[in-house]
N, C-alpha and C positions, 0 to 999 in steps of 0.2 A: 198239661192243660192248666190255664191259664187259672191265677189264683182270684178270680173277681166275676162275676156273671153281669151278664147287658140283656135287657131284653129290647127286641128290637118289634118297631112301630108296624103295622101293617094297614098298609094305606089304599088299599082296594077295597075294605067293608066300610067307609065313610062314616065309624065308629075307631072309637080311640080302644083300640085292640093290639096288643102286644103277644111276642113269645120270645121263646129262648128253648133252643135245644143243646143240649148235651148228653155227655157219655155220661154211663153209668159209672160213678166215683163218691162215695158216701162224703168225700170229705172236702165237696161242692155245694152241697146244702144249706151252710151258713150262708154262700155269699149267693146261692139262690133265693133264699129265706130274704135278706138286706135288697137283694133287687127288686122282688116285688114288692116288697114295704115300701120300697123310694120310688116306684111306679104308683103304685095303689096312693099316697099319702100325701105326695107330692105338693106342695101350696096350700095345704090341709092342716086345720087344726085339729086330730085325732084325738081321740080317748087313747090315756093306756092303756082298757080294755078292747077297745076296737085293735090297735096293734097287736095286742096280747093274741088274740081271738087269731088273727090274719095269719103270723109268726108259725105261731102252735099248725095250724091245721094245711099251712105252706108245708114244713119242716115233715110234718108226719106222712102226708099225699108222695110227695118228692122222696122222701128213706122208703118208703112199701113201694113204689114203681119201682126203685130200686134194687130193693134187698128182694122184696117177693115177685113182682114181676118181674124183673129183667136177671134175676138168681144172681145179681154183683158182678154181670159179664159185661167187662169195661168196653166189648163191640157194641152190645146193646145202648141202646139213644132212647133220656126221659124229653117230651115234649113239656113244656107250661108255656099257658095261655093265659092272658089277661085280659076282662075284657071293664071299660070302666064305666062307670052308669053315675048322674050326679049322687045319687044315697047311696050306691050299692056298688060292687064287684064283685064279678064273676071271675073263679078261679077255676082253669083246667087243667088236670094232668094226666099223660097219654103216656105209659109204658109201652115196649115192646115183645112184652110177656104173652102168652095165654090166654089172659083172664082169667076169671074167677067171677062164683055167684055170688054175689054179698051180703044175699041173704042168706046164707049157708054160715054167717063167720056166727058164733056165739056169741050170746052178752058176756062179756066178758066179768060183768055183776052178778051173775048167777053163780052158790054155790059149787056146782060141777067144774066152774070153767075157770074158778078162782086162780089154778096155778097154773093156768094156760099163760103161755107167750104170744098165742094167735091173735087176734080183733080186738090189741086197748088201740091198737091208734085209730079205727075204722070207729071206736067205740070212741072216742075224744073227739075226732071231725065232727061228729056227727054230734056231738053234745054243741061243740062252739061253732058251727057252721049254719044258717039260718036256712039253708035250703045244701043239703046235697044227692046229686044224682047221678048213677053208674051208668055208661053206653052198654048196649046190651052184651056187646062182646064180655065187659067185666076187665078190661082193661085200661077203659079212660073217667074221672071221677069230676065232677063238676061241683064246685062248693062257690056260695051266695054268702057274703057277707058287709055286716056297713061301712061306709066309708068314713065313717066318725065315732 
């Protein structure tokens, strides 16, 4: 697999919409994050906070899709979508897994879940993104973040 990821523009929507399809390979997460960051902040003076938030949620969502959704199966793919708006960006990450019920993930700050290895990524995403929505199947997450 190539060592860098590149987002492709979707021209049919009439909006600034980009996508990236990749095989499940956690070594590629860094490259995906870099590509999404470059796409979202091209020509903009974004704050370090906005960059941190975006990079963290993209890394967590892609890692969750690969590890939990696709079970680290390199034959399964992950799709990352980016929709640019003037003041915000919407990022979607979809895996080929069976999905899950996001409401069933325990709060990792609860005393009973402090030592659990599950739920920390989703918790961080929910804390850092302005809006987080899952599809009904539970295999796509949509995250809205500021572009400045």
